[in-house]
C-alpha positions in Angstrom: 114.4 127.5 76.5 115.0 127.6 80.1 117.3 125.2 81.8 114.3 123.0 83.3 112.3 122.4 80.2 115.6 121.6 78.9 116.4 119.6 81.5 113.1 118.0 81.2 113.3 116.9 78.0 116.4 115.6 77.5 115.4 113.3 80.2 111.8 112.1 78.4 114.4 111.4 74.9 117.0 110.0 77.0 114.4 107.6 78.8 112.1 106.9 75.5 109.6 108.9 77.3 106.1 110.9 76.1 103.6 112.2 78.4 102.1 110.5 80.6 99.3 111.2 83.8 101.0 113.1 86.4 100.1 112.7 90.0 98.3 116.1 90.8 96.0 117.2 93.6 94.1 119.7 95.8 94.6 121.8 98.7 95.4 121.4 102.7 91.7 120.9 103.5 90.4 118.3 100.8 91.1 114.8 99.2 93.5 114.5 97.1 92.8 113.0 93.3 96.0 111.5 93.4 93.3 108.5 94.1 91.8 108.6 90.8 89.8 105.0 91.1 90.0 102.8 87.8 86.9 100.3 89.2 89.3 97.6 90.2 91.1 99.4 93.6 91.3 96.7 96.2 90.2 97.8 99.5 87.5 100.2 97.4 86.0 98.8 100.7 87.3 100.9 103.4 89.0 104.3 100.7 90.4 104.3 97.6 93.6 104.2 98.4 95.9 106.8 97.6 98.3 106.6 94.4 101.9 105.8 95.4 104.6 106.1 93.2 105.2 102.7 92.2 103.2 99.9 91.2 101.6 98.0 94.2 98.5 95.9 94.1 96.0 98.1 95.4 95.9 99.8 92.7 94.2 97.8 90.7 95.8 98.3 87.7 96.6 95.8 84.7 100.2 95.6 83.9 100.0 97.6 80.7 97.9 100.2 82.9 101.0 100.2 85.9 103.3 101.3 83.2 100.8 103.9 81.4 100.2 105.3 84.8 103.5 105.3 86.3 105.6 106.1 83.2 106.2 110.0 84.3 105.1 110.9 88.4 104.9 114.7 90.0 105.1 114.5 92.9 103.7 116.8 95.2 104.5 119.5 98.4 101.4 117.9 100.6 99.4 116.0 102.7 97.6 113.9 100.4 94.6 111.7 101.4 92.0 109.7 100.0 88.9 111.3 98.1 86.2 112.2 100.9 88.6 113.7 103.9 89.5 116.4 104.5 92.5 117.2 106.8 92.2 119.8 109.6 95.7 121.1 111.2 95.3 121.6 114.3 98.7 123.0 115.9 101.9 124.1 114.2 105.4 124.9 115.4 105.6 128.9 116.5 101.9 128.3 117.7 101.2 129.3 121.6 101.2 126.8 124.5 100.8 127.1 127.7 103.4 129.4 128.7 105.7 128.8 125.9 105.4 128.0 122.2 104.7 124.4 120.2 107.7 123.0 119.4 110.0 122.0 116.7 109.6 118.2 115.1 106.6 117.4 116.1 106.3 113.0 116.9 104.5 110.6 118.9 100.6 111.9 119.5 99.5 110.8 122.8 95.6 111.1 122.5 93.7 110.7 125.7 89.6 110.8 125.6 88.2 112.8 128.3 83.6 112.0 127.3 82.8 112.4 123.6 84.2 116.0 123.2 87.2 117.0 125.0 90.5 115.4 125.1 93.9 116.0 126.0 96.9 115.6 123.2 100.7 115.2 124.2 103.1 116.0 121.3 106.7 115.1 121.3 109.3 117.4 120.2 112.2 115.5 119.5 115.1 117.2 117.3 116.3 120.5 115.6 116.3 120.0 111.9 118.6 123.1 111.1 117.7 123.7 107.7 114.3 125.0 108.0 114.5 125.5 111.8 116.5 129.0 110.8 115.0 129.6 107.8 112.0 130.1 109.9 112.8 131.1 113.1 112.2 134.7 112.7 108.7 135.0 110.9 107.7 132.3 113.1 108.8 133.1 116.3 108.7 136.8 116.2 112.4 137.7 116.6 115.3 137.1 115.5 118.3 134.1 115.7 121.7 135.6 115.8 122.6 131.9 114.5 124.5 133.4 111.2 127.1 135.6 113.4 127.4 132.3 115.6 128.3 130.3 112.6 130.8 132.6 112.0 132.5 133.2 115.5 133.0 129.8 115.5 134.3 129.1 112.8 138.2 129.0 113.9 136.8 125.9 116.3 135.2 124.4 113.2 131.8 125.2 114.7 133.1 122.8 117.8 133.3 124.3 121.2 133.4 122.9 124.9 131.1 125.8 126.6 131.8 124.1 130.2 135.9 126.2 129.7 134.0 129.7 129.1 132.8 131.8 131.9 129.7 132.9 131.9 129.9 136.8 131.1 132.3 135.8 127.9 131.0 137.1 125.4 131.1 134.3 123.2 129.0 132.2 125.8 126.7 134.7 125.8 126.3 134.0 121.8 126.2 130.2 122.2 123.2 130.9 125.3 121.2 133.1 122.6 120.9 130.8 120.1 120.8 127.0 122.7 118.1 128.5 124.2 116.0 128.8 121.7 116.3 125.4 120.3 116.3 123.7 124.0 112.7 126.1 123.9 111.5 123.9 120.9 112.5 120.4 121.9 110.5 118.7 124.5 106.9 117.5 125.2 103.7 119.4 124.7 100.3 118.9 126.1 97.1 120.9 124.3 93.4 120.5 125.0 91.3 119.5 122.1 87.1 119.7 121.8 85.2 118.4 119.3 82.0 120.1 117.7 78.6 119.0 117.0 79.8 118.0 113.8 82.7 116.2 114.9 85.8 118.1 113.7 88.5 118.0 116.7 89.6 121.6 117.0 92.3 122.8 119.5 91.3 124.9 122.1 93.4 126.8 124.7 92.7 125.9 128.3 94.6 125.8 131.5 95.7 122.4 130.9 98.1 123.2 127.9 101.5 123.1 129.2 105.5 123.1 127.8 108.4 120.9 129.3 111.0 121.9 127.3 114.9 120.7 127.1 115.9 123.0 130.1 112.5 123.1 131.9 113.4 123.4 135.3 117.4 125.8 135.0 116.2 128.4 136.4 113.1 127.4 138.4 114.0 124.8 140.6 110.3 123.9 141.2 110.0 122.9 137.3 112.3 120.5 137.6 111.9 116.9 137.1 111.7 114.0 139.1 113.6 110.5 139.1 112.4 107.0 140.2 113.1 104.0 140.4 117.1 102.4 141.1 119.2 105.0 138.8 118.2 107.9 141.4 119.9 105.5 143.9 123.1 107.0 141.3 122.2 109.9 140.5 122.3 110.6 144.4 125.5 108.9 145.4 128.2 110.9 147.2 130.9 110.3 145.3 131.4 108.7 141.9 133.9 107.7 138.9 132.4 110.4 136.5 130.4 113.7 137.0 128.2 115.2 138.9 125.9 117.6 138.2 125.1 119.0 141.8 121.6 118.3 141.3 121.0 115.0 143.1 117.7 113.0 142.1 116.6 116.2 140.1 116.6 116.4 136.6 116.6 119.6 134.3 114.0 118.7 130.9 113.3 116.0 128.7 114.4 116.3 125.4 115.1 114.0 121.9 111.3 112.7 122.7 110.4 110.7 120.0 107.6 107.7 120.6 105.5 107.1 123.4 102.5 105.6 124.7 99.6 106.1 127.2 98.2 104.6 130.3 94.2 102.9 131.1 94.8 105.4 133.8 94.9 108.5 131.6 99.0 109.3 131.8 101.4 109.7 128.9 104.6 108.1 128.8 107.3 110.0 126.4 110.1 108.4 125.1 113.9 109.8 124.9 115.5 108.1 121.9 118.4 110.1 120.7 119.7 111.8 123.4 123.3 111.1 122.6 123.5 114.1 119.3 123.0 116.8 123.1 124.5 115.0 125.7 127.1 112.0 126.4 125.8 108.6 126.3 128.4 106.7 127.6 129.2 106.4 131.0 131.3 104.7 133.8 130.9 101.5 135.4 129.3 103.3 138.3 126.8 104.6 136.1 127.9 108.2 136.4 128.1 110.5 133.3 131.4 110.9 131.3 132.1 114.8 131.4 130.2 117.7 129.3 133.2 118.3 127.3 132.9 114.5 125.8 129.9 115.6 123.7 130.7 119.6 122.8 128.6 122.0 121.3 127.9 121.8 117.9 126.9 125.1 116.1 127.6 124.5 111.7 125.6 126.0 108.9 123.8 123.0 108.9 124.2 121.5 112.4 123.3 122.2 115.6 123.8 119.5 118.6 125.6 119.2 122.0 123.1 121.8 123.2 123.3 119.6 127.2 127.4 121.0 127.3 126.0 124.8 127.2 124.1 123.9 130.3 126.0 121.3 132.0 123.6 118.6 132.0 124.1 115.3 133.1 124.0 112.7 130.6 123.4 109.5 132.3 119.9 111.4 133.2 118.7 111.3 129.5 117.5 107.9 127.8 114.8 107.7 129.9 110.8 106.4 129.9 109.0 110.0 130.8 105.1 109.9 132.4 103.0 112.8 133.3 99.5 113.2 133.3 97.7 115.6 130.7 94.9 116.5 133.3 97.1 117.5 136.6 99.6 120.4 135.3 100.9 120.6 138.9 102.1 117.1 139.0 106.0 116.4 139.0 106.8 115.0 135.6 108.5 111.7 136.3 111.3 109.4 134.5 111.2 106.0 135.4 114.6 104.4 136.0 113.6 101.1 136.1 112.0 101.3 132.7 116.1 101.3 132.0 118.1 103.8 130.1 118.8 103.5 126.0 117.3 105.1 122.8 114.0 105.0 124.1 111.5 105.1 121.0 108.3 103.4 121.7 106.6 102.2 124.9 103.7 100.3 125.4 101.7 99.1 127.8 100.2 95.4 129.2 98.1 96.2 132.3 95.9 92.8 133.0 93.3 93.3 136.6 95.3 90.6 138.8 98.9 90.6 137.0 102.1 92.7 136.9 102.2 95.7 135.2 104.5 95.0 131.7 106.0 97.9 130.1 107.8 96.9 126.5 110.3 99.5 124.4 112.4 99.3 121.8 115.8 100.4 121.0 116.4 102.5 118.6 120.1 102.2 116.5 121.4 99.4 114.4 121.7 96.2 116.2 119.5 97.4 119.3 117.1 95.7 121.9 113.7 95.1 122.5 112.8 95.5 126.1 110.0 93.9 128.5 109.8 96.0 132.3 107.5 93.3 134.8 105.8 95.5 138.0 107.5 93.4 141.2 103.6 94.5 142.3 100.6 94.0 140.7 97.6 95.5 139.5 94.0 96.1 140.7 92.1 98.4 139.2 92.8 99.4 135.6 92.1 103.1 136.0 93.6 103.9 139.4 96.0 107.0 139.2 98.6 105.7 141.7 99.2 102.7 139.4 102.4 104.9 138.1 103.7 104.1 141.2 104.4 100.0 139.8 106.8 101.9 137.3 109.3 102.5 139.9 109.9 98.8 140.7 110.8 95.5 139.1 112.7 93.8 136.7 113.9 94.9 133.2 114.1 92.1 130.7 115.4 91.8 126.9 115.1 89.3 124.4 116.8 86.4 122.6 115.3 85.4 119.5 115.9 82.3 118.2 115.6 81.6 114.0 113.0 79.2 115.0 110.6 80.8 115.7 110.9 81.4 119.6 112.5 83.3 122.2 112.9 83.9 125.8 113.5 87.1 128.0 116.7 87.6 130.1 116.7 89.8 133.3 119.4 92.6 133.4 120.3 91.8 137.1 123.6 91.7 138.6 124.0 87.9 138.6 123.2 87.7 135.2 125.6 86.0 133.2 127.7 87.5 130.2 127.0 85.2 127.2 126.9 87.5 124.5 126.3 87.3 120.5 128.9 85.7 118.8 130.4 88.0 116.3 131.2 84.7 113.7 127.4 85.4 113.2 127.2 88.4 111.2 130.7 87.3 109.5 129.3 83.9 107.9 126.3 86.4 106.8 129.3 88.2 104.8 128.0 91.4 107.4 131.1 93.2 108.4 129.4 94.4 111.6 131.1 94.2 115.3 129.7 93.7 118.6 129.6 96.4 121.2 130.0 95.3 124.9 130.8 98.1 128.0 134.7 98.6 127.9 137.1 95.9 129.0 138.8 98.8 131.2 136.1 100.1 133.6 137.6 102.7 134.2 136.9 104.3 130.9 133.3 104.6 130.1 131.2 103.7 126.8 131.6 100.4 124.7 134.3 98.5 122.6 134.1 96.9 119.6 134.3 93.3 118.9 134.3 91.7 115.6 135.7 87.4 116.4 135.2 85.0 119.0 137.9 84.3 120.3 138.5 88.1 121.9 134.6 87.6 122.9 135.1 84.1 125.0 138.2 85.3 126.6 135.8 88.6 127.7 133.3 86.2 129.1 136.1 84.9 131.6 137.1 88.0 132.2 133.9 89.3 133.5 131.6 86.1 134.3 128.5 88.0 135.2 126.7 91.8 135.0 128.4 92.1 138.3 131.4 91.7 137.5 130.8 95.1 135.3 129.1 96.8 137.7 129.7 98.7 140.8 127.9 99.6 143.3 126.0 98.2 146.5 122.1 97.3 145.8 120.0 99.8 144.4 123.0 101.5 142.9 124.8 98.6 141.0 121.3 98.0 139.8 121.1 101.6 138.9 124.1 101.5 137.3 123.0 98.5 134.5 120.0 100.5 133.8 121.4 103.3 133.2 123.9 101.2 130.5 121.3 98.8 130.0 122.3 98.7 125.8 125.6 97.4 126.7 124.7 95.7 130.1 122.0 93.5 127.6 124.7 93.0 124.7 126.8 91.5 127.2 123.9 89.0 128.5 123.3 87.8 125.0 120.6 89.7 124.1 119.5 89.6 120.2 121.1 92.6 118.5 117.9 93.4 116.2 116.8 96.4 113.4 115.9 98.9 114.8 113.0 98.5 117.0 110.8 101.7 116.5 107.5 101.0 118.0 105.2 98.7 120.0 101.6 98.1 120.1 99.4 95.7 121.4 96.8 93.9 119.9 93.6 94.3 121.4 92.2 91.1 120.4 94.9 88.5 121.2 96.9 90.1 123.4 100.3 89.8 121.3 102.8 91.9 121.1 103.7 94.0 117.6 106.5 95.4 117.2 107.9 97.9 113.9 111.4 96.5 113.3 112.2 99.8 110.6 115.3 98.2 109.2 117.8 95.9 108.4 120.9 97.5 107.2 123.7 97.3 109.0 125.8 99.7 110.3 129.1 100.6 111.5 128.2 99.5 115.1 126.3 97.2 114.9 123.2 95.3 112.8 120.6 92.7 113.1 121.1 89.0 114.0 120.7 87.6 110.0 119.2 84.0 111.2 116.1 86.6 112.4 115.6 89.2 110.0 115.8 87.9 106.7 114.5 89.7 103.6 111.5 87.7 101.4 113.7 85.9 99.7 116.0 85.2 102.4 118.4 88.1 102.5 120.5 88.8 105.4 120.5 92.3 105.0 117.2 94.3 104.3 116.9 97.8 104.6 113.1 97.9 104.0 111.7 96.3 107.9 108.6 94.4 109.3 106.2 94.2 111.7 106.8 91.4 113.6 103.8 89.5 116.3 105.3 88.3 119.1 103.4 85.7 121.5 104.7 86.0 125.2 103.7 82.9 127.4 104.3 82.4 131.3 107.9 80.6 131.6 109.3 84.4 129.8 109.0 82.3 126.9 107.7 83.7 123.4 106.5 82.6 120.2 107.6 85.1 117.3 106.4 85.3 113.5 107.2 88.0 110.8 103.4 89.8 109.8 103.8 92.6 107.5 107.4 93.1 105.1 108.4 96.4 103.5 110.4 96.8 100.8 109.3 96.7 96.8 106.3 94.1 95.5 108.0 92.5 92.7 110.5 91.9 95.4 108.0 90.2 98.1 106.7 93.7 100.1 104.1 95.5 100.3 105.3 99.0 98.3 106.0 101.0 101.5 109.8 101.0 103.5 110.8 101.9 106.9 107.7 100.7 109.0 107.7 103.0 112.2 104.5 103.8 114.1 101.6 101.9 114.6 98.7 102.0 115.8 95.4 99.3 116.0 91.6 100.4 115.6 88.9 98.3 117.5 88.8 95.8 114.5 92.8 94.7 115.0 92.8 96.4 111.3 96.8 97.5 111.8 97.8 101.3 110.9 101.5 101.6 109.8 103.5 105.5 109.0 106.8 105.4 107.6 110.0 106.7 108.2 112.8 106.3 105.4 115.6 108.8 105.6 116.2 112.1 103.0 119.6 112.0 103.5 120.0 108.8 101.4 118.5 108.2 97.4 118.4 104.6 98.6 114.7 104.5 99.1 113.9 107.0 96.1 111.6 104.7 94.4 109.1 104.9 97.3 108.8 108.8 97.4 107.7 110.4 100.1 107.0 109.0 104.0 103.4 107.8 104.0 100.3 106.2 106.0 99.5 102.5 105.3 96.1 100.7 106.9 97.3 96.5 106.5 93.1 95.0 106.5 92.8 93.0 109.3 91.6 90.3 107.2 94.5 90.2 104.5 94.6 91.4 101.3 96.2 94.4 99.9 98.2 97.3 101.8 96.5 100.8 101.9 97.6 103.5 101.0 95.7 106.3 103.2 98.2 109.2 103.2 100.9 110.7 102.0 102.7 113.6 103.3 104.7 116.4 102.3 108.2 116.8 100.9 110.9 116.0 103.0 108.8 115.0 106.2 108.1 111.9 108.4 104.3 111.3 109.3 104.6 110.7 112.8 102.0 109.9 116.1 99.3 107.9 114.2 96.2 107.2 116.2 92.8 107.2 116.2 89.9 108.9 118.8 87.2 106.8 120.1 85.0 106.8 117.8 86.7 105.7 115.1 85.6 108.9 113.3 89.3 110.8 113.3 92.8 109.8 112.7 95.5 112.3 113.9 98.8 112.5 112.1 101.9 114.9 113.0 103.9 116.3 109.7 107.4 116.2 111.3 110.5 117.6 109.4 109.0 119.3 106.4 112.0 120.2 104.1 114.6 118.5 106.2 117.2 119.0 103.3 116.1 121.8 101.3 114.5 124.1 103.8 111.6 126.7 101.9 110.5 125.4 98.6 111.7 127.9 96.3 109.6 128.9 92.8 110.3 126.2 89.8 113.4 124.3 92.8 112.6 120.5 91.4 114.5 117.7 89.7 113.8 115.1 87.7 114.8 111.5 89.0 114.9 108.4 87.3 113.5 105.1 88.7 113.4 101.3 87.2 110.2 100.0 88.2 108.8 96.5 87.4 104.8 95.9 87.2 102.6 93.1 88.2 104.1 91.3 85.7 107.2 91.3 86.4 108.1 93.5 83.3 110.9 96.3 84.1 110.2 99.8 82.8 111.8 103.3 83.1 109.9 105.9 85.3 110.6 110.0 85.2 109.8 112.4 88.7 109.5 114.9 89.2 110.1 115.9 92.3 110.2 119.3 94.0 113.0 120.5 96.3 112.2 121.5 99.8 108.8 122.3 101.2 106.4 125.2 102.0 103.9 122.6 104.1 101.2 123.6 105.7 101.0 127.5 103.5 101.3 125.7 100.6 102.8 129.3 98.9 106.5 129.6 97.4 109.2 130.5 99.4 107.1 130.6 103.3 109.3 128.0 105.6 107.8 124.8 106.8 106.2 124.3 109.4 105.8 121.0 111.5 102.4 120.4 112.8 99.6 118.1 113.8 96.7 117.1 111.7 92.9 115.2 112.2 92.2 113.6 109.4 88.2 112.7 108.8 85.5 111.5 106.7 83.5 114.7 105.0 80.5 112.6 105.6 81.8 112.4 109.5 81.1 108.5 108.7 83.5 106.5 110.4 86.9 106.0 109.2 86.5 102.9 107.7 83.1 101.8 106.7 82.2 97.9 107.6 
């Protein structure tokens, strides 16, 4: 008897479980037998939902049937979809794309359709998952990566080194550059061309519009640098400054940390730079200038690669923006619009109505991050006119203040804005150990200071009555400094700390804004307002997230309500955790993908990340897809015909890398059936991933897929 068999029998005996049904399935290009119909499935008018590893309303099972079905579950390393649907792989890490390659950890998909049979798709490449990237690099890219030797070289430095102090001909610097160049190549944005055949299948067709913007585009060739627009450009071009000068004026090298995004009615794509602080310093001085690159040293350890901007001397204040590109015009300069603010942008939604200012909504994905609205100075006339991009260059950046009664208002991030922060006592009264971050009181220093009591905050307000007292510069330069430090400036004027806003979408039927707040769990440097972000039973710390519906009014006020709540069904949730990207179809049905971390066991009961449909007319949430092991499914969007749904499979195998034959673990989970009776589940879980090859030992590759009915009919049958 081998160890795994012994371990399995021991756990079964311990839990008192006998043999039960396992969730099994088929290969990449077919539907999953995990979507077993009992004849009672809620939502079968659309599709028979994919079975998830915990009891949900949509499974159609009685309490006893739930206990029998879920008592023993086997999780699979595959992309599971309903019966009658197929999955087509469009592109994956390492595939040729423009003059480079398809990057790593694809996230947001910007789908822009041109007629019935051609489309452009932009793809964000967010970050490097070190273990699977290193494991698969040589096979996927076709050349060795000197990562292990570099880790050894840096061991005496604990893997941490300021490269700005090394001469260019230094042996160690050259070794660092060899790894950093490849990592930066796998970050940024890609644009690929898609065609649709007579049967309705979307497929990749290389074309002259295909291109890559990498993390170091323009480093060697100035013609490939990105441009900046808006007030922060005055900071970039300043003759004198408190902090670092990269010598490039308002030009910018590359884009990275590209996470969420959006599209415009005139056919351009917006890419959101989120966790840029992993690669460059986030902290800035009072004039908006960047901290020195040495403040974010290069980091290279066995399972960690960060601080890549340090290698190239990049200025941190040039990252954390909304980036705009035209997928149809590869010769157009890519622009970062600074009027939209610098923070950890997760997404961007555009409200474009003729005869009104352009409005742009985005969230800062951090614990205690804020929700923002940009209102353009100019008026939009023709929604399809590409000159509308000029409207991004000037306007009013506002931040949301929520009230517990379901109301709220937008606050302008202007120099005259009054400093009146959220008070720490509101965390303390809810037994949340959360500090408040504000711009450092010593304005000769960069970054933030943490506050834990109201008295200290009151003293702060006396010291700095307005934002003009916190930030330096004249005219655009002062406004630019505020926008560069938008998160801390927003905290100073009393923006509500929220629950990690991950996506924003405009409801096509009502015009309301939908916001995915992925988690209300508190962190070391912040948390969500417990009066607003409460669990279904009033919990002041709810880690499973919500989707909020926000209705704007003309006087800068708004109303809000929670439309969707994540979490276990027996606690009032819909059966999934951590809503991330959103999409709305033409009938207003809501598509959600989830983002639970695999670095913690806290969400293990929910299994792999997944894609869900929440029908417009109510009823149960329906699981449409379940991702491979240790992955996110991101970038959800639909084609115009609504016969295809696109997903990005991000970071498969992030924790354990390539799945080896027999590499599994057994987990025990406490579940509750629909009548409230607890029972134990034994779950068999693979360690790592081989997606999409699905052969033992093969490296996992992030990639993009199209999902459609085998029959060619619409995704949702009426």
